[in-house]
C-alpha positions as CSV (number, residue, x, y, z in Angstrom):
1,M,16.1,37.0,90.3
2,R,13.1,39.1,90.0
3,Q,14.0,41.1,93.0
4,D,17.5,42.0,91.7
5,A,16.0,42.9,88.2
6,E,13.5,45.2,90.0
7,Q,16.3,46.9,92.1
8,A,18.5,47.3,89.0
9,K,15.7,48.8,87.2
10,R,15.0,51.3,90.1
11,W,18.6,52.4,90.2
12,A,18.5,52.8,86.2
13,E,15.2,55.0,86.7
14,N,17.1,57.1,89.2
15,A,20.2,57.4,86.9
16,V,17.8,58.5,84.1
17,L,16.2,61.3,86.2
18,D,19.5,62.6,87.3
19,L,20.8,62.7,84.0
20,Q,17.7,64.5,82.8
21,A,17.8,67.2,85.3
22,Q,21.6,67.5,84.5
23,S,20.8,67.6,80.9
24,R,18.0,70.3,81.5
25,F,20.4,72.5,83.7
26,L,23.2,72.2,81.0
27,E,20.9,73.3,78.1
28,A,19.8,76.3,80.1
29,D,23.4,77.3,80.8
30,V,24.6,76.9,77.2
31,S,21.4,79.1,76.2
32,R,22.5,81.6,78.7
33,L,26.1,81.7,77.7
34,K,25.1,81.9,73.9
35,Q,22.9,84.9,74.7
36,A,25.8,86.4,76.8
37,V,28.2,86.0,73.6
38,A,25.5,87.4,71.3
39,S,25.0,90.4,73.8
40,A,28.8,91.0,74.1
41,K,29.1,91.4,70.2
42,S,25.9,93.7,70.1
43,D,26.8,95.9,72.7
44,L,30.4,96.1,71.2
45,D,29.0,97.0,67.8
46,A,26.7,99.4,69.4
47,E,29.3,101.2,71.5
48,V,31.6,101.6,68.4
49,A,28.9,102.9,66.3
50,R,28.1,105.3,69.1
51,I,31.7,106.6,69.4
52,K,32.0,106.8,65.6
53,E,28.8,109.0,65.6
54,E,29.9,111.1,68.4
55,A,33.2,111.7,66.6
56,E,31.6,112.5,63.6
57,N,29.6,115.2,65.5
58,H,32.7,116.5,67.1
59,A,34.3,116.9,63.7
60,A,31.2,118.8,62.4
61,G,31.4,120.9,65.5
62,K,35.1,121.5,65.2
63,E,34.4,122.6,61.6
64,V,31.7,125.1,62.6
65,L,34.0,126.5,65.6
66,T,36.9,127.0,63.1
67,K,34.7,128.8,60.5
68,S,33.2,130.8,63.4
69,R,36.8,131.9,64.4
70,D,37.6,132.9,60.8
71,V,34.4,135.0,60.6
72,L,35.3,136.6,63.9
73,K,38.8,137.5,63.1
74,K,37.7,138.9,59.9
75,H,34.8,140.9,61.3
76,C,36.9,142.1,64.3
77,K,40.1,142.2,62.3
78,L,42.0,139.9,64.8
79,S,45.7,139.1,64.5
80,N,46.5,135.4,64.0
81,T,49.8,136.1,65.7
82,E,49.2,138.8,68.3
83,K,47.2,138.2,71.5
84,N,43.9,139.8,71.3
85,S,42.0,141.4,73.8
86,G,38.4,142.9,74.2
87,T,35.0,141.4,73.7
88,C,36.2,139.9,70.1
89,G,39.3,138.5,71.6
90,E,37.4,136.8,74.3
91,A,35.0,135.4,71.9
92,D,37.9,134.0,69.8
93,S,39.5,132.5,72.8
94,A,36.3,131.0,73.8
95,L,35.8,129.3,70.5
96,N,39.4,128.2,70.5
97,I,38.9,126.5,73.9
98,A,35.7,124.8,72.9
99,N,37.7,123.4,69.6
100,L,40.6,122.2,71.8
101,G,38.0,120.7,74.3
102,L,36.6,118.7,71.4
103,A,39.9,117.6,70.2
104,K,40.9,116.3,73.6
105,L,37.4,114.5,73.9
106,D,38.0,112.8,70.7
107,K,41.5,111.6,71.9
108,F,39.9,110.4,75.1
109,L,37.3,108.5,72.9
110,A,39.9,106.8,70.6
111,T,41.7,105.5,73.9
112,Y,38.3,104.4,75.4
113,I,37.0,102.5,72.4
114,V,40.3,100.5,72.2
115,D,40.1,99.8,75.8
116,F,36.4,98.9,75.8
117,T,36.8,96.6,72.6
118,K,39.8,94.8,74.5
119,L,37.8,94.3,77.5
120,T,34.8,93.1,75.6
121,E,36.7,90.7,73.6
122,E,38.4,89.1,76.6
123,Q,35.1,88.7,78.4
124,K,33.7,87.2,75.3
125,A,36.6,84.7,74.9
126,D,35.8,83.6,78.3
127,V,32.2,83.1,77.8
128,E,32.9,81.2,74.7
129,K,35.6,79.1,76.4
130,T,32.9,78.2,79.2
131,L,30.3,77.6,76.5
132,K,32.5,75.2,74.6
133,L,33.1,73.3,77.8
134,Q,29.4,73.3,78.8
135,G,28.5,72.2,75.3
136,D,30.9,69.3,75.6
137,S,29.2,68.4,79.0
138,L,25.8,68.7,77.6
139,F,26.9,66.4,74.7
140,Q,28.2,63.8,77.2
141,A,25.2,64.1,79.4
142,N,22.7,63.5,76.5
143,A,25.1,60.3,75.4
144,D,24.9,59.1,79.1
145,L,21.1,59.8,79.2
146,N,20.5,57.7,75.8
147,R,22.7,54.8,77.0
148,R,21.0,54.8,80.4
149,K,17.6,54.7,78.7
150,D,18.6,51.8,76.6
151,E,19.8,50.0,79.8
152,L,16.3,50.8,81.4
153,A,14.5,49.4,78.5
154,E,16.6,46.2,78.7
155,L,16.1,46.0,82.4
156,A,12.4,46.6,82.3
157,S,12.2,43.7,79.8
158,D,14.2,41.6,82.3
159,V,11.7,42.3,85.0
160,V,8.9,41.3,82.7
161,T,10.7,38.1,81.9
162,A,11.4,37.5,85.5
163,K,7.6,37.9,86.4
164,E,6.8,35.5,83.5
165,N,9.3,32.9,84.8
166,M,7.8,33.2,88.3
167,R,4.5,32.7,86.9
168,L,5.7,29.6,85.0
169,A,7.5,28.4,88.1
170,G,4.3,28.5,90.2
171,K,2.2,26.7,87.6
172,A,4.6,23.9,87.6
173,D,4.8,23.7,91.3
174,D,1.2,23.5,91.2
175,A,1.1,20.9,88.6
176,L,3.7,18.7,90.6
177,S,1.7,19.1,93.8
178,T,-1.3,17.7,92.1
179,S,0.3,14.7,90.4
180,C,2.6,14.0,93.4
181,G,0.5,15.1,96.4
182,P,-2.2,13.6,98.4
183,K,-3.5,11.2,95.6
184,A,-0.1,9.3,95.6
185,S,0.0,6.5,98.0
186,S,2.1,7.2,101.0
187,M,4.4,4.3,102.5
188,E,2.2,4.0,105.5
189,D,-1.0,3.6,103.3
190,T,1.0,1.0,101.2
191,I,2.0,-1.0,104.4
192,A,-1.6,-1.1,105.7
193,R,-2.9,-2.4,102.4
194,R,-0.2,-5.0,102.4
195,K,-1.2,-6.2,105.9
196,E,-4.8,-6.4,105.0
197,E,-4.1,-8.2,101.8
198,I,-2.2,-10.7,103.8
199,E,-4.8,-11.2,106.5
200,Q,-7.4,-11.7,103.6
201,L,-5.0,-14.5,102.1
202,K,-4.7,-16.1,105.7
203,N,-8.4,-16.2,106.1
204,A,-8.7,-17.6,102.5
205,V,-6.2,-20.4,103.4
206,K,-8.2,-21.3,106.8
207,V,-11.5,-21.5,104.7
208,L,-9.9,-23.7,102.1
209,D,-8.3,-25.8,104.9
210,G,-11.8,-26.2,106.7
211,E,-13.2,-27.3,103.5
212,A,-10.5,-29.8,102.8
213,F,-10.9,-31.1,106.4
214,V,-14.7,-31.5,106.0
Protein backbone atom coordinates (compact mmCIF):
# COMPACT_ATOMS: atom_id res chain seq x y z
CA MET A 1 0.00 0.00 0.00
CA ARG A 2 2.75 2.40 0.97
CA GLN A 3 4.84 1.54 -2.12
CA ASP A 4 1.79 1.99 -4.37
CA ALA A 5 1.08 5.39 -2.85
CA GLU A 6 4.69 6.52 -3.22
CA GLN A 7 4.81 5.30 -6.86
CA ALA A 8 1.61 7.18 -7.68
CA LYS A 9 3.05 10.26 -5.97
CA ARG A 10 6.23 10.07 -8.11
CA TRP A 11 4.13 9.78 -11.27
CA ALA A 12 2.08 12.80 -10.23
CA GLU A 13 5.27 14.78 -9.48
CA ASN A 14 6.64 13.99 -12.95
CA ALA A 15 3.31 14.96 -14.53
CA VAL A 16 3.38 18.28 -12.66
CA LEU A 17 6.94 18.98 -13.85
CA ASP A 18 5.99 18.20 -17.47
CA LEU A 19 2.93 20.44 -17.30
CA GLN A 20 4.94 23.25 -15.72
CA ALA A 21 7.46 23.06 -18.58
CA GLN A 22 4.63 23.02 -21.13
CA SER A 23 2.97 25.98 -19.45
CA ARG A 24 6.22 28.01 -19.46
CA PHE A 25 6.75 27.25 -23.18
CA LEU A 26 3.18 28.26 -24.06
CA GLU A 27 3.42 31.44 -21.99
CA ALA A 28 6.59 32.44 -23.85
CA ASP A 29 4.99 31.60 -27.21
CA VAL A 30 1.82 33.54 -26.41
CA SER A 31 3.93 36.53 -25.36
CA ARG A 32 5.93 36.30 -28.61
CA LEU A 33 2.76 36.11 -30.71
CA LYS A 34 1.20 39.08 -28.93
CA GLN A 35 4.37 41.04 -29.62
CA ALA A 36 4.21 39.97 -33.27
CA VAL A 37 0.61 41.22 -33.55
CA ALA A 38 1.54 44.52 -31.93
CA SER A 39 4.62 44.86 -34.16
CA ALA A 40 2.59 44.14 -37.30
CA LYS A 41 0.12 46.89 -36.44
CA SER A 42 2.91 49.28 -35.48
CA ASP A 43 4.84 48.57 -38.70
CA LEU A 44 1.72 49.05 -40.82
CA ASP A 45 0.83 52.32 -39.12
CA ALA A 46 4.40 53.56 -39.55
CA GLU A 47 4.48 52.61 -43.25
CA VAL A 48 1.10 54.24 -43.94
CA ALA A 49 2.31 57.40 -42.19
CA ARG A 50 5.56 57.34 -44.19
CA ILE A 51 3.75 56.96 -47.52
CA LYS A 52 1.30 59.70 -46.58
CA GLU A 53 4.17 62.05 -45.70
CA GLU A 54 5.98 61.17 -48.93
CA ALA A 55 2.82 61.83 -50.96
CA GLU A 56 2.45 65.21 -49.26
CA ASN A 57 6.08 66.01 -50.11
CA HIS A 58 5.44 64.99 -53.71
CA ALA A 59 2.37 67.22 -53.84
CA ALA A 60 4.42 70.14 -52.57
CA GLY A 61 7.17 69.31 -55.08
CA LYS A 62 4.72 69.12 -57.97
CA GLU A 63 3.30 72.47 -56.96
CA VAL A 64 6.79 74.01 -57.02
CA LEU A 65 7.53 72.42 -60.38
CA THR A 66 4.26 73.69 -61.85
CA LYS A 67 4.90 77.23 -60.61
CA SER A 68 8.48 77.03 -61.91
CA ARG A 69 7.20 76.06 -65.34
CA ASP A 70 4.71 78.94 -65.28
CA VAL A 71 7.48 81.42 -64.39
CA LEU A 72 9.77 79.94 -67.03
CA LYS A 73 7.13 80.10 -69.73
CA LYS A 74 6.32 83.66 -68.83
CA HIS A 75 9.97 84.74 -68.67
CA CYS A 76 10.94 82.93 -71.89
CA LYS A 77 7.60 83.55 -73.57
CA LEU A 78 7.15 79.83 -74.21
CA SER A 79 4.05 78.59 -75.93
CA ASN A 80 1.84 76.02 -74.21
CA THR A 81 0.85 74.43 -77.52
CA GLU A 82 3.99 74.54 -79.63
CA LYS A 83 7.05 72.39 -79.05
CA ASN A 84 9.74 74.75 -77.74
CA SER A 85 13.45 74.44 -78.30
CA GLY A 86 16.52 76.10 -76.85
CA THR A 87 17.60 76.43 -73.24
CA CYS A 88 14.24 77.58 -71.92
CA GLY A 89 12.48 74.80 -73.77
CA GLU A 90 14.87 72.19 -72.40
CA ALA A 91 14.41 73.52 -68.87
CA ASP A 92 10.63 73.41 -69.22
CA SER A 93 10.83 69.85 -70.57
CA ALA A 94 13.01 68.78 -67.64
CA LEU A 95 10.57 70.31 -65.15
CA ASN A 96 7.70 68.56 -66.89
CA ILE A 97 9.51 65.19 -66.78
CA ALA A 98 10.19 65.67 -63.08
CA ASN A 99 6.54 66.48 -62.51
CA LEU A 100 5.41 63.39 -64.44
CA GLY A 101 7.95 61.30 -62.51
CA LEU A 102 6.45 62.38 -59.20
CA ALA A 103 2.95 61.60 -60.47
CA LYS A 104 4.11 58.14 -61.56
CA LEU A 105 5.79 57.59 -58.18
CA ASP A 106 2.60 58.62 -56.40
CA LYS A 107 0.66 56.06 -58.41
CA PHE A 108 3.19 53.35 -57.51
CA LEU A 109 3.07 54.30 -53.80
CA ALA A 110 -0.73 54.15 -53.80
CA THR A 111 -0.63 50.60 -55.22
CA TYR A 112 2.23 49.63 -52.90
CA ILE A 113 0.49 50.74 -49.70
CA VAL A 114 -2.66 48.82 -50.67
CA ASP A 115 -0.65 45.63 -51.28
CA PHE A 116 1.44 46.16 -48.15
CA THR A 117 -1.67 46.68 -46.04
CA LYS A 118 -3.32 43.56 -47.44
CA LEU A 119 -0.22 41.41 -46.85
CA THR A 120 0.28 42.77 -43.33
CA GLU A 121 -3.36 42.18 -42.41
CA GLU A 122 -3.18 38.58 -43.71
CA GLN A 123 -0.03 37.90 -41.70
CA LYS A 124 -1.57 39.55 -38.65
CA ALA A 125 -4.69 37.38 -39.02
CA ASP A 126 -2.54 34.22 -39.20
CA VAL A 127 -0.63 35.24 -36.08
CA GLU A 128 -3.87 36.05 -34.24
CA LYS A 129 -5.27 32.63 -35.20
CA THR A 130 -2.15 30.91 -33.87
CA LEU A 131 -2.31 33.12 -30.78
CA LYS A 132 -5.89 32.00 -30.15
CA LEU A 133 -4.89 28.32 -30.42
CA GLN A 134 -1.85 28.75 -28.17
CA GLY A 135 -3.91 30.76 -25.69
CA ASP A 136 -6.45 27.94 -25.49
CA SER A 137 -3.63 25.42 -25.08
CA LEU A 138 -2.12 27.50 -22.29
CA PHE A 139 -5.48 27.71 -20.52
CA GLN A 140 -5.90 23.92 -20.74
CA ALA A 141 -2.31 23.30 -19.62
CA ASN A 142 -2.79 25.50 -16.55
CA ALA A 143 -6.09 23.76 -15.77
CA ASP A 144 -4.39 20.36 -16.06
CA LEU A 145 -1.50 21.62 -13.94
CA ASN A 146 -3.83 22.77 -11.15
CA ARG A 147 -5.67 19.43 -11.28
CA ARG A 148 -2.40 17.51 -11.10
CA LYS A 149 -1.25 19.65 -8.17
CA ASP A 150 -4.46 18.79 -6.32
CA GLU A 151 -3.92 15.09 -7.10
CA LEU A 152 -0.32 15.36 -5.89
CA ALA A 153 -1.45 16.91 -2.63
CA GLU A 154 -3.92 14.06 -2.11
CA LEU A 155 -1.28 11.44 -2.94
CA ALA A 156 1.20 13.07 -0.58
CA SER A 157 -1.47 12.82 2.13
CA ASP A 158 -2.02 9.16 1.18
CA VAL A 159 1.71 8.48 1.58
CA VAL A 160 1.70 10.06 5.03
CA THR A 161 -1.37 8.01 5.99
CA ALA A 162 0.23 4.81 4.64
CA LYS A 163 3.41 5.49 6.66
CA GLU A 164 1.36 6.09 9.80
CA ASN A 165 -0.58 2.87 9.21
CA MET A 166 2.70 1.00 8.81
CA ARG A 167 3.98 2.47 12.06
CA LEU A 168 0.81 1.53 13.93
CA ALA A 169 0.89 -1.96 12.40
CA GLY A 170 4.49 -2.34 13.61
CA LYS A 171 3.53 -1.29 17.13
CA ALA A 172 0.63 -3.75 17.12
CA ASP A 173 2.92 -6.52 15.93
CA ASP A 174 5.43 -5.74 18.68
CA ALA A 175 2.67 -5.74 21.29
CA LEU A 176 1.33 -9.04 19.98
CA SER A 177 4.79 -10.62 20.05
CA THR A 178 5.27 -9.45 23.63
CA SER A 179 1.94 -10.79 24.92
CA CYS A 180 1.88 -14.05 22.95
CA GLY A 181 5.59 -14.74 22.61
CA PRO A 182 8.21 -16.49 24.76
CA LYS A 183 6.35 -15.75 28.04
CA ALA A 184 3.39 -17.86 26.96
CA SER A 185 3.64 -21.57 27.71
CA SER A 186 4.38 -23.82 24.79
CA MET A 187 2.72 -27.24 24.42
CA GLU A 188 5.99 -29.01 25.34
CA ASP A 189 6.34 -26.97 28.52
CA THR A 190 2.76 -27.76 29.49
CA ILE A 191 3.27 -31.54 28.97
CA ALA A 192 6.53 -31.49 30.94
CA ARG A 193 4.84 -29.71 33.86
CA ARG A 194 2.00 -32.18 33.79
CA LYS A 195 4.40 -35.14 33.93
CA GLU A 196 6.24 -33.54 36.83
CA GLU A 197 2.98 -32.97 38.69
CA ILE A 198 1.96 -36.65 38.13
CA GLU A 199 5.31 -37.91 39.47
CA GLN A 200 4.92 -35.71 42.49
CA LEU A 201 1.45 -37.11 43.09
CA LYS A 202 2.74 -40.71 42.75
CA ASN A 203 5.46 -40.03 45.28
CA ALA A 204 2.96 -38.52 47.61
CA VAL A 205 0.75 -41.63 47.30
CA LYS A 206 3.73 -43.90 48.06
CA VAL A 207 4.56 -41.86 51.10
CA LEU A 208 1.00 -42.01 52.30
CA ASP A 209 0.85 -45.74 51.60
CA GLY A 210 4.04 -46.26 53.58
CA GLU A 211 2.81 -44.31 56.50
CA ALA A 212 -0.46 -46.23 56.47
CA PHE A 213 1.47 -49.55 56.30
CA VAL A 214 3.62 -48.61 59.34
